[in-house]
Short mmCIF file of the C-alpha atoms (twelve columns), coordinates in Angstrom:
data_MODEL
# 
_entry.id   MODEL 
# 
loop_
_atom_site.group_PDB 
_atom_site.id 
_atom_site.type_symbol 
_atom_site.label_atom_id 
_atom_site.label_alt_id 
_atom_site.label_comp_id 
_atom_site.label_asym_id 
_atom_site.label_seq_id 
_atom_site.Cartn_x 
_atom_site.Cartn_y 
_atom_site.Cartn_z 
_atom_site.pdbx_PDB_model_num 
ATOM 1   C CA . MET A 1   2.188   -49.695 4.654   1 
ATOM 2   C CA . ARG A 2   1.886   -49.757 0.518   1 
ATOM 3   C CA . ASN A 3   1.885   -45.655 0.636   1 
ATOM 4   C CA . ALA A 4   4.739   -45.716 2.815   1 
ATOM 5   C CA . LEU A 5   6.846   -48.165 0.652   1 
ATOM 6   C CA . LEU A 6   5.951   -45.991 -2.298  1 
ATOM 7   C CA . ALA A 7   7.718   -42.673 -0.326  1 
ATOM 8   C CA . LEU A 8   10.859  -44.789 0.349   1 
ATOM 9   C CA . VAL A 9   10.853  -45.999 -3.445  1 
ATOM 10  C CA . LEU A 10  10.313  -42.268 -4.435  1 
ATOM 11  C CA . ALA A 11  12.684  -40.775 -2.143  1 
ATOM 12  C CA . THR A 12  15.715  -43.132 -2.577  1 
ATOM 13  C CA . THR A 13  15.204  -42.911 -6.962  1 
ATOM 14  C CA . GLY A 14  15.223  -39.234 -6.620  1 
ATOM 15  C CA . LEU A 15  11.814  -38.450 -7.818  1 
ATOM 16  C CA . LEU A 16  10.512  -35.678 -5.356  1 
ATOM 17  C CA . VAL A 17  6.746   -35.166 -5.230  1 
ATOM 18  C CA . PRO A 18  5.307   -32.067 -3.677  1 
ATOM 19  C CA . SER A 19  4.490   -32.774 -0.030  1 
ATOM 20  C CA . ALA A 20  0.932   -32.413 1.190   1 
ATOM 21  C CA . HIS A 21  1.711   -29.920 3.372   1 
ATOM 22  C CA . ALA A 22  3.650   -27.819 1.064   1 
ATOM 23  C CA . SER A 23  3.651   -23.988 1.616   1 
ATOM 24  C CA . PRO A 24  1.836   -22.230 -0.639  1 
ATOM 25  C CA . SER A 25  3.413   -20.376 -3.426  1 
ATOM 26  C CA . PRO A 26  4.239   -16.721 -2.578  1 
ATOM 27  C CA . VAL A 27  1.202   -13.987 -3.808  1 
ATOM 28  C CA . PRO A 28  2.631   -12.145 -6.596  1 
ATOM 29  C CA . VAL A 29  2.207   -8.024  -5.505  1 
ATOM 30  C CA . ILE A 30  2.661   -4.886  -7.460  1 
ATOM 31  C CA . TYR A 31  3.201   -2.347  -4.931  1 
ATOM 32  C CA . ASP A 32  1.809   1.475   -6.022  1 
ATOM 33  C CA . SER A 33  1.728   4.101   -3.816  1 
ATOM 34  C CA . ASP A 34  2.448   8.405   -3.743  1 
ATOM 35  C CA . LEU A 35  5.533   7.180   -1.419  1 
ATOM 36  C CA . ASP A 36  5.578   9.354   1.888   1 
ATOM 37  C CA . VAL A 37  6.174   8.421   5.182   1 
ATOM 38  C CA . ASP A 38  3.394   5.928   5.610   1 
ATOM 39  C CA . ASP A 39  3.774   4.333   2.291   1 
ATOM 40  C CA . ALA A 40  7.970   3.933   2.766   1 
ATOM 41  C CA . SER A 41  6.755   2.055   6.400   1 
ATOM 42  C CA . THR A 42  4.605   -0.100  4.335   1 
ATOM 43  C CA . LEU A 43  7.308   -0.831  1.544   1 
ATOM 44  C CA . ALA A 44  9.837   -1.807  4.587   1 
ATOM 45  C CA . TYR A 45  6.777   -4.361  5.492   1 
ATOM 46  C CA . LEU A 46  6.517   -5.723  2.113   1 
ATOM 47  C CA . CYS A 47  9.993   -5.915  1.811   1 
ATOM 48  C CA . VAL A 48  10.395  -8.530  4.617   1 
ATOM 49  C CA . GLN A 49  7.156   -10.376 3.917   1 
ATOM 50  C CA . HIS A 50  9.171   -10.808 0.254   1 
ATOM 51  C CA . GLN A 51  11.963  -12.082 1.900   1 
ATOM 52  C CA . GLU A 52  10.022  -14.719 3.977   1 
ATOM 53  C CA . LYS A 53  8.557   -15.786 1.032   1 
ATOM 54  C CA . ARG A 54  5.059   -14.702 2.019   1 
ATOM 55  C CA . ILE A 55  5.116   -12.469 -1.242  1 
ATOM 56  C CA . ASP A 56  6.893   -12.240 -4.581  1 
ATOM 57  C CA . LEU A 57  7.146   -8.525  -4.804  1 
ATOM 58  C CA . ARG A 58  7.460   -7.964  -8.537  1 
ATOM 59  C CA . ALA A 59  7.091   -3.713  -8.862  1 
ATOM 60  C CA . VAL A 60  7.071   -0.710  -6.790  1 
ATOM 61  C CA . THR A 61  5.210   2.262   -9.006  1 
ATOM 62  C CA . VAL A 62  4.647   5.645   -7.965  1 
ATOM 63  C CA . THR A 63  2.204   8.522   -8.385  1 
ATOM 64  C CA . ASN A 64  3.676   12.236  -8.886  1 
ATOM 65  C CA . ASN A 65  0.295   13.643  -8.079  1 
ATOM 66  C CA . GLY A 66  0.191   12.397  -4.283  1 
ATOM 67  C CA . PHE A 67  2.506   13.187  -1.286  1 
ATOM 68  C CA . GLY A 68  5.408   12.601  -2.930  1 
ATOM 69  C CA . THR A 69  7.919   14.919  -4.737  1 
ATOM 70  C CA . PRO A 70  8.363   14.108  -8.250  1 
ATOM 71  C CA . GLY A 71  11.279  12.342  -8.714  1 
ATOM 72  C CA . ARG A 72  12.178  12.544  -5.248  1 
ATOM 73  C CA . ALA A 73  9.525   9.864   -4.358  1 
ATOM 74  C CA . ARG A 74  10.891  7.351   -6.675  1 
ATOM 75  C CA . GLN A 75  14.728  8.126   -5.574  1 
ATOM 76  C CA . HIS A 76  12.493  7.182   -1.789  1 
ATOM 77  C CA . ALA A 77  11.670  4.029   -3.205  1 
ATOM 78  C CA . ILE A 78  14.990  2.786   -4.219  1 
ATOM 79  C CA . SER A 79  16.528  3.878   -1.070  1 
ATOM 80  C CA . VAL A 80  13.814  1.983   0.671   1 
ATOM 81  C CA . LEU A 81  14.418  -1.033  -1.453  1 
ATOM 82  C CA . GLU A 82  18.172  -0.929  -1.113  1 
ATOM 83  C CA . GLN A 83  18.138  -0.548  2.726   1 
ATOM 84  C CA . CYS A 84  15.565  -3.587  3.260   1 
ATOM 85  C CA . GLY A 85  17.826  -5.900  1.222   1 
ATOM 86  C CA . LEU A 86  15.847  -6.017  -1.949  1 
ATOM 87  C CA . PRO A 87  18.031  -3.896  -4.861  1 
ATOM 88  C CA . GLY A 88  16.778  -5.640  -7.904  1 
ATOM 89  C CA . VAL A 89  12.361  -5.047  -7.487  1 
ATOM 90  C CA . PRO A 90  11.987  -2.597  -10.776 1 
ATOM 91  C CA . VAL A 91  10.817  0.708   -9.817  1 
ATOM 92  C CA . ALA A 92  8.928   3.240   -12.166 1 
ATOM 93  C CA . GLU A 93  7.002   6.720   -11.511 1 
ATOM 94  C CA . GLY A 94  3.902   7.919   -12.965 1 
ATOM 95  C CA . SER A 95  3.734   11.545  -14.281 1 
ATOM 96  C CA . ASP A 96  -0.156  12.401  -14.332 1 
ATOM 97  C CA . THR A 97  -1.399  15.187  -12.724 1 
ATOM 98  C CA . GLY A 98  -4.606  14.762  -10.476 1 
ATOM 99  C CA . VAL A 99  -7.500  16.568  -10.087 1 
ATOM 100 C CA . HIS A 100 -6.693  18.229  -6.961  1 
ATOM 101 C CA . PRO A 101 -3.231  19.095  -5.768  1 
ATOM 102 C CA . ALA A 102 -1.649  17.670  -2.608  1 
ATOM 103 C CA . PRO A 103 -1.255  20.579  0.128   1 
ATOM 104 C CA . ALA A 104 2.036   21.647  -0.953  1 
ATOM 105 C CA . SER A 105 3.216   22.226  2.636   1 
ATOM 106 C CA . THR A 106 3.033   18.769  3.598   1 
ATOM 107 C CA . VAL A 107 4.567   17.568  0.398   1 
ATOM 108 C CA . ARG A 108 7.591   19.456  1.459   1 
ATOM 109 C CA . ASP A 109 7.344   18.035  5.133   1 
ATOM 110 C CA . MET A 110 6.935   14.654  3.737   1 
ATOM 111 C CA . GLU A 111 10.381  14.831  1.777   1 
ATOM 112 C CA . GLU A 112 12.146  16.278  4.477   1 
ATOM 113 C CA . VAL A 113 11.104  13.561  6.820   1 
ATOM 114 C CA . LEU A 114 12.193  10.526  3.958   1 
ATOM 115 C CA . THR A 115 15.077  12.623  3.175   1 
ATOM 116 C CA . GLY A 116 16.319  12.433  6.608   1 
ATOM 117 C CA . ALA A 117 15.372  9.327   7.582   1 
ATOM 118 C CA . LEU A 118 17.079  7.689   4.542   1 
ATOM 119 C CA . GLY A 119 19.980  9.595   3.836   1 
ATOM 120 C CA . ASP A 120 19.591  10.048  0.307   1 
ATOM 121 C CA . ALA A 121 19.745  13.629  0.072   1 
ATOM 122 C CA . GLY A 122 21.052  14.707  -3.402  1 
ATOM 123 C CA . ARG A 123 20.861  11.309  -5.078  1 
ATOM 124 C CA . THR A 124 19.014  11.060  -7.968  1 
ATOM 125 C CA . PRO A 125 17.549  7.773   -9.946  1 
ATOM 126 C CA . PRO A 126 18.752  6.437   -12.926 1 
ATOM 127 C CA . PRO A 127 16.262  7.134   -15.708 1 
ATOM 128 C CA . SER A 128 13.354  4.482   -16.195 1 
ATOM 129 C CA . ASP A 129 12.814  2.573   -19.156 1 
ATOM 130 C CA . ARG A 130 9.188   2.646   -18.392 1 
ATOM 131 C CA . THR A 131 6.682   4.829   -16.704 1 
ATOM 132 C CA . ALA A 132 4.213   3.598   -13.721 1 
ATOM 133 C CA . ALA A 133 1.636   2.419   -15.658 1 
ATOM 134 C CA . GLN A 134 3.845   0.658   -18.691 1 
ATOM 135 C CA . LEU A 135 5.221   -1.703  -15.337 1 
ATOM 136 C CA . ILE A 136 2.258   -2.701  -14.029 1 
ATOM 137 C CA . SER A 137 0.673   -3.142  -17.149 1 
ATOM 138 C CA . GLN A 138 3.668   -5.380  -18.402 1 
ATOM 139 C CA . THR A 139 4.542   -7.265  -15.135 1 
ATOM 140 C CA . LEU A 140 0.129   -8.490  -15.199 1 
ATOM 141 C CA . ALA A 141 0.914   -9.416  -18.838 1 
ATOM 142 C CA . GLN A 142 3.890   -11.372 -18.122 1 
ATOM 143 C CA . ALA A 143 2.350   -13.010 -14.533 1 
ATOM 144 C CA . ARG A 144 1.218   -16.139 -15.444 1 
ATOM 145 C CA . GLY A 145 -1.239  -15.978 -12.671 1 
ATOM 146 C CA . LYS A 146 -3.147  -13.372 -11.257 1 
ATOM 147 C CA . VAL A 147 -1.503  -10.596 -9.399  1 
ATOM 148 C CA . SER A 148 -2.273  -8.670  -5.944  1 
ATOM 149 C CA . VAL A 149 -1.962  -4.889  -6.172  1 
ATOM 150 C CA . LEU A 150 -1.414  -2.860  -3.067  1 
ATOM 151 C CA . VAL A 151 -2.339  0.408   -3.777  1 
ATOM 152 C CA . THR A 152 -1.783  3.133   -0.902  1 
ATOM 153 C CA . GLY A 153 -1.951  6.855   -2.997  1 
ATOM 154 C CA . PRO A 154 -3.878  7.997   -5.793  1 
ATOM 155 C CA . LEU A 155 -5.253  5.354   -8.220  1 
ATOM 156 C CA . SER A 156 -3.984  7.343   -11.283 1 
ATOM 157 C CA . ASN A 157 -1.321  4.580   -12.094 1 
ATOM 158 C CA . LEU A 158 -3.665  1.374   -11.552 1 
ATOM 159 C CA . ALA A 159 -6.539  3.282   -13.713 1 
ATOM 160 C CA . LYS A 160 -4.359  4.063   -16.805 1 
ATOM 161 C CA . ALA A 161 -2.570  0.825   -16.536 1 
ATOM 162 C CA . VAL A 162 -5.753  -1.495  -16.309 1 
ATOM 163 C CA . PRO A 163 -8.661  1.020   -18.150 1 
ATOM 164 C CA . PRO A 164 -11.909 0.072   -18.411 1 
ATOM 165 C CA . GLY A 165 -12.406 -3.557  -20.687 1 
ATOM 166 C CA . SER A 166 -8.720  -4.254  -20.581 1 
ATOM 167 C CA . PRO A 167 -8.074  -7.618  -20.962 1 
ATOM 168 C CA . LEU A 168 -5.489  -6.841  -18.124 1 
ATOM 169 C CA . ALA A 169 -8.270  -6.826  -15.795 1 
ATOM 170 C CA . ARG A 170 -8.470  -10.508 -15.316 1 
ATOM 171 C CA . LYS A 171 -4.624  -10.737 -14.182 1 
ATOM 172 C CA . VAL A 172 -5.910  -8.705  -11.040 1 
ATOM 173 C CA . ALA A 173 -6.453  -11.051 -8.458  1 
ATOM 174 C CA . VAL A 174 -7.918  -8.328  -6.179  1 
ATOM 175 C CA . ALA A 175 -6.735  -4.411  -5.710  1 
ATOM 176 C CA . HIS A 176 -6.220  -4.238  -2.123  1 
ATOM 177 C CA . VAL A 177 -6.675  -0.008  -1.891  1 
ATOM 178 C CA . MET A 178 -6.212  2.135   1.264   1 
ATOM 179 C CA . GLY A 179 -8.422  5.122   0.786   1 
ATOM 180 C CA . GLY A 180 -12.150 6.158   1.166   1 
ATOM 181 C CA . ALA A 181 -14.230 7.423   4.143   1 
ATOM 182 C CA . VAL A 182 -17.229 5.450   3.544   1 
ATOM 183 C CA . HIS A 183 -19.915 6.133   7.134   1 
ATOM 184 C CA . VAL A 184 -17.236 9.024   8.588   1 
ATOM 185 C CA . PRO A 185 -15.571 12.242  8.069   1 
ATOM 186 C CA . GLY A 186 -12.789 12.679  5.895   1 
ATOM 187 C CA . ASN A 187 -9.480  14.252  6.847   1 
ATOM 188 C CA . LEU A 188 -9.167  16.813  4.777   1 
ATOM 189 C CA . PHE A 189 -6.596  20.015  5.738   1 
ATOM 190 C CA . GLY A 190 -5.279  22.983  5.441   1 
ATOM 191 C CA . GLU A 191 -4.470  24.077  2.032   1 
ATOM 192 C CA . ALA A 192 -6.881  21.090  0.737   1 
ATOM 193 C CA . LEU A 193 -10.260 22.455  2.330   1 
ATOM 194 C CA . PRO A 194 -11.581 25.308  0.228   1 
ATOM 195 C CA . GLY A 195 -14.422 24.370  -1.462  1 
ATOM 196 C CA . PHE A 196 -14.586 21.204  0.012   1 
ATOM 197 C CA . ASP A 197 -17.132 19.428  2.917   1 
ATOM 198 C CA . ASN A 198 -14.337 17.279  4.072   1 
ATOM 199 C CA . SER A 199 -16.410 14.118  3.508   1 
ATOM 200 C CA . GLN A 200 -13.415 13.029  1.502   1 
ATOM 201 C CA . GLU A 201 -10.431 10.959  1.784   1 
ATOM 202 C CA . LEU A 202 -7.213  12.325  0.652   1 
ATOM 203 C CA . ASN A 203 -6.094  9.056   -1.496  1 
ATOM 204 C CA . ILE A 204 -9.610  9.355   -3.291  1 
ATOM 205 C CA . TRP A 205 -10.212 13.110  -3.637  1 
ATOM 206 C CA . LEU A 206 -6.230  13.703  -5.084  1 
ATOM 207 C CA . ASP A 207 -7.539  12.250  -8.240  1 
ATOM 208 C CA . PRO A 208 -11.581 11.142  -8.097  1 
ATOM 209 C CA . PRO A 209 -11.671 9.721   -11.630 1 
ATOM 210 C CA . SER A 210 -9.106  7.062   -11.293 1 
ATOM 211 C CA . ALA A 211 -10.492 6.052   -8.296  1 
ATOM 212 C CA . ARG A 212 -14.171 5.440   -10.159 1 
ATOM 213 C CA . ARG A 213 -12.680 3.892   -12.727 1 
ATOM 214 C CA . ALA A 214 -10.413 1.506   -11.178 1 
ATOM 215 C CA . PHE A 215 -13.440 0.337   -8.770  1 
ATOM 216 C CA . GLY A 216 -15.785 -0.357  -11.837 1 
ATOM 217 C CA . THR A 217 -12.859 -2.759  -13.377 1 
ATOM 218 C CA . VAL A 218 -10.904 -4.579  -10.976 1 
ATOM 219 C CA . PRO A 219 -11.860 -6.487  -7.735  1 
ATOM 220 C CA . VAL A 220 -11.345 -4.187  -4.887  1 
ATOM 221 C CA . ARG A 221 -10.500 -4.451  -1.319  1 
ATOM 222 C CA . LEU A 222 -10.819 -0.845  0.654   1 
ATOM 223 C CA . THR A 223 -9.331  0.090   4.005   1 
ATOM 224 C CA . PRO A 224 -11.045 3.208   4.286   1 
ATOM 225 C CA . LEU A 225 -10.721 5.957   7.051   1 
ATOM 226 C CA . ASP A 226 -13.592 3.957   8.643   1 
ATOM 227 C CA . ALA A 227 -10.925 1.255   10.124  1 
ATOM 228 C CA . THR A 228 -7.428  3.691   10.123  1 
ATOM 229 C CA . ASN A 229 -9.284  5.296   12.624  1 
ATOM 230 C CA . HIS A 230 -9.141  2.752   14.588  1 
ATOM 231 C CA . VAL A 231 -5.071  2.771   14.406  1 
ATOM 232 C CA . LEU A 232 -3.695  5.654   15.591  1 
ATOM 233 C CA . ILE A 233 0.347   5.713   15.563  1 
ATOM 234 C CA . THR A 234 1.462   6.425   19.054  1 
ATOM 235 C CA . GLN A 235 4.875   7.326   20.516  1 
ATOM 236 C CA . ALA A 236 4.925   4.291   22.683  1 
ATOM 237 C CA . TYR A 237 4.561   2.183   19.594  1 
ATOM 238 C CA . VAL A 238 7.045   3.692   17.971  1 
ATOM 239 C CA . ASP A 239 9.445   3.637   20.953  1 
ATOM 240 C CA . ARG A 240 8.043   -0.454  20.873  1 
ATOM 241 C CA . VAL A 241 9.431   -0.589  17.385  1 
ATOM 242 C CA . GLY A 242 12.897  0.962   18.226  1 
ATOM 243 C CA . ALA A 243 13.283  -1.032  21.056  1 
ATOM 244 C CA . GLU A 244 11.964  -4.400  19.476  1 
ATOM 245 C CA . GLY A 245 13.036  -4.436  16.003  1 
ATOM 246 C CA . THR A 246 15.167  -6.151  14.810  1 
ATOM 247 C CA . THR A 247 15.491  -5.620  10.759  1 
ATOM 248 C CA . PRO A 248 16.475  -3.376  8.651   1 
ATOM 249 C CA . SER A 249 13.021  -2.868  7.871   1 
ATOM 250 C CA . ALA A 250 12.163  -2.668  11.744  1 
ATOM 251 C CA . ARG A 251 14.630  -0.259  12.054  1 
ATOM 252 C CA . LEU A 252 13.955  2.234   9.036   1 
ATOM 253 C CA . VAL A 253 10.230  2.602   10.108  1 
ATOM 254 C CA . HIS A 254 11.406  3.558   13.404  1 
ATOM 255 C CA . SER A 255 13.918  6.285   11.749  1 
ATOM 256 C CA . ILE A 256 10.927  7.382   9.689   1 
ATOM 257 C CA . MET A 257 8.655   7.633   12.653  1 
ATOM 258 C CA . THR A 258 11.118  9.375   14.978  1 
ATOM 259 C CA . GLN A 259 11.729  12.511  12.616  1 
ATOM 260 C CA . PRO A 260 11.285  15.807  14.204  1 
ATOM 261 C CA . ILE A 261 8.277   16.363  11.913  1 
ATOM 262 C CA . MET A 262 6.805   12.854  12.650  1 
ATOM 263 C CA . ARG A 263 7.231   13.482  16.707  1 
ATOM 264 C CA . ASP A 264 6.149   16.624  16.684  1 
ATOM 265 C CA . GLY A 265 2.553   15.238  14.808  1 
ATOM 266 C CA . ILE A 266 2.425   11.953  16.716  1 
ATOM 267 C CA . ALA A 267 2.585   13.981  19.690  1 
ATOM 268 C CA . LEU A 268 -0.761  15.968  18.046  1 
ATOM 269 C CA . GLN A 269 -2.193  12.668  17.004  1 
ATOM 270 C CA . TYR A 270 -1.888  13.720  13.267  1 
ATOM 271 C CA . PHE A 271 -1.009  10.183  11.647  1 
ATOM 272 C CA . TYR A 272 -2.119  6.886   11.480  1 
ATOM 273 C CA . TRP A 273 -1.269  3.503   10.162  1 
ATOM 274 C CA . TRP A 274 -3.175  4.583   7.036   1 
ATOM 275 C CA . ASP A 275 -1.120  2.218   4.716   1 
ATOM 276 C CA . ALA A 276 0.022   -0.215  6.592   1 
ATOM 277 C CA . LEU A 277 -2.932  -1.587  8.074   1 
ATOM 278 C CA . ALA A 278 -4.360  -2.296  4.475   1 
ATOM 279 C CA . ALA A 279 -1.140  -4.066  3.401   1 
ATOM 280 C CA . VAL A 280 -1.900  -6.275  7.046   1 
ATOM 281 C CA . TRP A 281 -4.989  -6.703  5.943   1 
ATOM 282 C CA . ALA A 282 -4.152  -7.890  2.508   1 
ATOM 283 C CA . PHE A 283 -1.163  -10.004 3.245   1 
ATOM 284 C CA . ASP A 284 -1.354  -10.945 7.078   1 
ATOM 285 C CA . ASN A 285 -4.640  -10.186 8.565   1 
ATOM 286 C CA . GLU A 286 -4.941  -12.550 11.516  1 
ATOM 287 C CA . GLY A 287 -8.211  -10.779 12.533  1 
ATOM 288 C CA . VAL A 288 -6.862  -7.121  12.656  1 
ATOM 289 C CA . VAL A 289 -10.074 -6.035  10.654  1 
ATOM 290 C CA . SER A 290 -13.308 -6.759  11.140  1 
ATOM 291 C CA . ASP A 291 -16.869 -5.826  9.979   1 
ATOM 292 C CA . VAL A 292 -16.059 -6.638  6.668   1 
ATOM 293 C CA . ARG A 293 -19.133 -5.907  4.054   1 
ATOM 294 C CA . ARG A 294 -19.425 -6.107  0.283   1 
ATOM 295 C CA . THR A 295 -20.792 -2.544  0.097   1 
ATOM 296 C CA . PRO A 296 -21.747 -0.422  -3.248  1 
ATOM 297 C CA . ILE A 297 -19.496 2.336   -3.447  1 
ATOM 298 C CA . VAL A 298 -19.951 5.748   -5.499  1 
ATOM 299 C CA . VAL A 299 -17.050 8.005   -6.077  1 
ATOM 300 C CA . VAL A 300 -18.533 11.618  -6.049  1 
ATOM 301 C CA . GLN A 301 -16.540 13.484  -9.456  1 
ATOM 302 C CA . GLN A 302 -18.160 17.227  -9.156  1 
ATOM 303 C CA . GLY A 303 -18.827 20.019  -6.636  1 
ATOM 304 C CA . GLU A 304 -18.131 20.151  -2.951  1 
ATOM 305 C CA . GLN A 305 -18.217 16.239  -2.377  1 
ATOM 306 C CA . SER A 306 -15.861 15.455  -4.685  1 
ATOM 307 C CA . GLY A 307 -13.975 12.517  -4.308  1 
ATOM 308 C CA . ARG A 308 -16.170 11.109  -1.580  1 
ATOM 309 C CA . THR A 309 -16.849 7.528   -1.323  1 
ATOM 310 C CA . ALA A 310 -20.393 7.502   -0.669  1 
ATOM 311 C CA . PRO A 311 -22.691 4.278   -0.479  1 
ATOM 312 C CA . TRP A 312 -24.961 3.999   -3.017  1 
ATOM 313 C CA . PRO A 313 -27.377 1.017   -4.273  1 
ATOM 314 C CA . TRP A 314 -25.837 0.868   -7.812  1 
ATOM 315 C CA . GLY A 315 -22.241 1.574   -7.075  1 
ATOM 316 C CA . ASP A 316 -19.499 -0.669  -7.672  1 
ATOM 317 C CA . ARG A 317 -19.626 -3.514  -5.168  1 
ATOM 318 C CA . LEU A 318 -16.499 -3.306  -2.893  1 
ATOM 319 C CA . THR A 319 -15.230 -5.357  -0.308  1 
ATOM 320 C CA . VAL A 320 -14.907 -2.936  2.163   1 
ATOM 321 C CA . ALA A 321 -13.248 -3.313  6.065   1 
ATOM 322 C CA . PHE A 322 -14.714 -1.229  8.634   1 
ATOM 323 C CA . ASP A 323 -13.236 -1.691  11.956  1 
ATOM 324 C CA . ALA A 324 -9.639  -2.392  13.147  1 
ATOM 325 C CA . ASP A 325 -7.912  -4.095  16.424  1 
ATOM 326 C CA . PRO A 326 -5.215  -1.822  17.064  1 
ATOM 327 C CA . ALA A 327 -3.555  -3.670  19.520  1 
ATOM 328 C CA . ARG A 328 -4.069  -6.880  17.498  1 
ATOM 329 C CA . PHE A 329 -2.386  -4.189  14.360  1 
ATOM 330 C CA . GLU A 330 0.685   -3.075  16.291  1 
ATOM 331 C CA . GLN A 331 1.298   -6.886  17.183  1 
ATOM 332 C CA . VAL A 332 0.962   -8.230  13.813  1 
ATOM 333 C CA . PHE A 333 2.976   -5.492  12.117  1 
ATOM 334 C CA . LEU A 334 5.931   -5.426  14.451  1 
ATOM 335 C CA . ASP A 335 5.873   -9.308  13.800  1 
ATOM 336 C CA . GLY A 336 5.788   -8.426  10.186  1 
ATOM 337 C CA . LEU A 337 8.618   -6.099  10.298  1 
ATOM 338 C CA . ASN A 338 10.749  -8.816  12.156  1 
ATOM 339 C CA . GLY A 339 9.924   -11.424 9.870   1 
ATOM 340 C CA . LYS A 340 7.772   -13.608 12.316  1 
# 
């Protein structure tokens, strides 16, 4: 009775207190990627998560040493944010080159797909006043608390922004990284294969030194091919997104996945929801991934296994997901795109 009377007095006098059941504050997030097709789809998903106040998307950064075309990758990120209703999020790009270049033919294909889906041919972004690494470091420094970083490309920007020994490492709550192949074969192909044994996943292979530095500097939750191999992109699911999607983000993902190059690749089972699975595990899991273990990992730097993420007793201890439920992922991702 006493508590009820106190609540009544506070309400009538305008003195409000937080409810015991108040929603938690949105998770501050930086999204870093090389902005190809699945990165763009992931960014569309993150836009809805921001709008639903599940995350606070504070910055988007892109690398220029992955599967996005330098300059155009930043424009595509800006286009996704505009079309999904978040034009005010700052976007910057990194200019470092990776150790191993992405296959040029696939870079061209990704550019064709995104230009077609986004309709931004001929657009040039205004010059950025900061590099990607500067935007990451400034966003971390200005945050009152810790920030989660989602990385779905080479780790070049994060490693440069938060080098070993940097006090900013304490501001990173966790780096959710799509990358690596621990107990399964890699996914190198085409021009990337000569000289390597295909034990590598592409994101880590593109810049092994940056991956090694990042893994040893900040807490990491790794979504490797071991888990993403379970979430193949199928035409049936793309059709479902088209039929059931209700938001600009869902319609954008459908547009990306129905471009001619994507339709052909999906029919040949070339594509997986690599980056989207990492994002769903990071911010909306609901049992999508399983068999999660703390695993010591080393990033091989030289030779035919350069870029391999190998289990090693003295490696950096990462939290690694080894399995995923494809049906559960599809439902949670679609619900996330629709703001449910």
